[in-house]
C-alpha positions in Angstrom: 159.4 -62.5 -33.3 156.1 -64.0 -32.4 157.1 -64.3 -28.8 158.2 -60.7 -28.6 154.8 -59.4 -29.9 153.0 -61.6 -27.5 155.1 -60.3 -24.6 154.4 -56.8 -25.6 150.7 -57.4 -25.7 150.8 -59.1 -22.3 152.7 -56.1 -20.9 150.2 -53.7 -22.4 147.4 -55.6 -20.9 149.1 -55.7 -17.6 149.7 -52.0 -17.6 146.0 -51.4 -18.6 144.8 -53.7 -15.8 147.1 -52.0 -13.3 145.8 -48.5 -14.3 142.2 -49.8 -14.0 143.0 -51.3 -10.6 144.5 -48.0 -9.4 141.5 -46.1 -10.7 139.1 -48.4 -9.0 141.0 -48.2 -5.7 140.9 -44.3 -5.9 137.2 -44.4 -6.7 136.6 -46.7 -3.8 138.5 -44.4 -1.5 136.5 -41.4 -2.7 133.2 -43.2 -2.3 134.2 -44.3 1.2 135.2 -40.8 2.2 132.0 -39.4 0.8 129.9 -41.9 2.7 131.8 -41.2 5.9 131.4 -37.5 5.5 127.7 -37.8 4.7 127.2 -40.0 7.8 129.2 -37.5 9.9 127.2 -34.5 8.7 123.9 -36.2 9.1 124.9 -37.2 12.6 126.0 -33.6 13.4 122.7 -32.3 12.2 120.7 -34.8 14.2 123.0 -34.1 17.2 122.3 -30.4 17.0 118.5 -30.9 16.9 118.7 -33.4 19.7 121.0 -31.1 21.7 118.5 -28.2 21.3 115.6 -30.4 22.5 117.6 -32.0 25.3 118.7 -28.5 26.4 115.1 -27.4 26.7 114.2 -30.5 28.6 117.2 -30.1 30.9 116.3 -26.4 31.6 112.7 -27.4 32.5 113.9 -30.3 34.7 116.4 -28.0 36.4 113.8 -25.5 37.2 111.5 -28.2 38.5 114.4 -29.6 40.6 115.2 -26.1 42.0 111.5 -25.5 42.9 111.2 -28.9 44.5 114.5 -28.7 46.4 114.1 -25.0 47.6 111.9 -25.8 50.6 114.1 -28.8 51.6 117.5 -27.0 51.4 116.4 -23.6 52.4 116.4 -21.5 49.3 116.4 -21.2 45.5 120.1 -20.3 45.2 121.3 -23.3 47.2 119.1 -25.7 45.3 120.2 -24.2 41.9 123.8 -24.7 43.0 123.1 -28.3 43.8 121.5 -28.9 40.4 124.5 -27.2 38.7 126.9 -29.2 40.7 125.2 -32.4 39.7 125.3 -31.4 36.0 129.0 -30.5 36.3 129.9 -33.8 38.0 128.0 -36.0 35.6 128.8 -34.2 32.3 131.5 -36.7 31.3 129.4 -39.9 31.5 126.2 -38.2 30.3 127.5 -36.0 27.5 131.2 -36.5 26.5 131.5 -40.3 26.6 128.5 -41.1 24.3 129.6 -38.5 21.7 133.2 -39.8 21.7 132.1 -43.4 21.3 129.8 -42.5 18.5 132.4 -40.5 16.6 135.1 -43.2 17.0 132.7 -45.9 15.8 131.7 -43.7 12.8 135.1 -42.6 11.7 137.3 -45.6 12.5 135.0 -48.4 11.3 136.5 -51.0 9.0 136.0 -50.9 5.2 132.6 -52.1 4.2 131.0 -51.6 7.6 129.3 -48.4 6.6 126.5 -50.3 4.9 126.6 -48.3 1.7 125.7 -50.6 -1.2 127.2 -50.2 -4.7 124.2 -50.3 -7.0 126.3 -51.4 -10.0 127.7 -54.6 -8.7 125.8 -55.3 -5.5 128.9 -55.3 -3.3 129.5 -53.1 -0.4 131.5 -50.0 -1.2 135.0 -50.3 0.3 134.8 -54.1 0.5 137.6 -55.3 -1.9 137.1 -58.9 -1.1 133.8 -59.4 -2.8 133.9 -58.9 -6.6 131.1 -61.3 -7.4 128.2 -59.3 -8.8 125.8 -62.2 -8.4 125.5 -61.6 -4.6 122.4 -59.7 -3.5 
């Protein structure tokens, strides 16, 4: 009889620990999702501001290039066409590739690489290998 009670207690403790483990895993997933969404939204906001500033600079530089090239190529329309052609030809390496690399690095990073620290235990959120709270 004593062994049966002990087995029941062990199973209860096992079920309690399993529930706690699942709850902690879900909390880790939620925190990781929140940190990634926060990083993405802040990156989008910074990207919008940067895009607006870069657009103004690009427009000013395009006007400058058109004015500079107009006497050389014979007119404003031709020089504006050359500037537009250069922007179209180099849009992928200048605009699309950097944005793609940044988003892939942000969204597909490994667990624990986001640099978000758990203030309770001192471990990185998403890092399931370090449960030692004595680490800084």
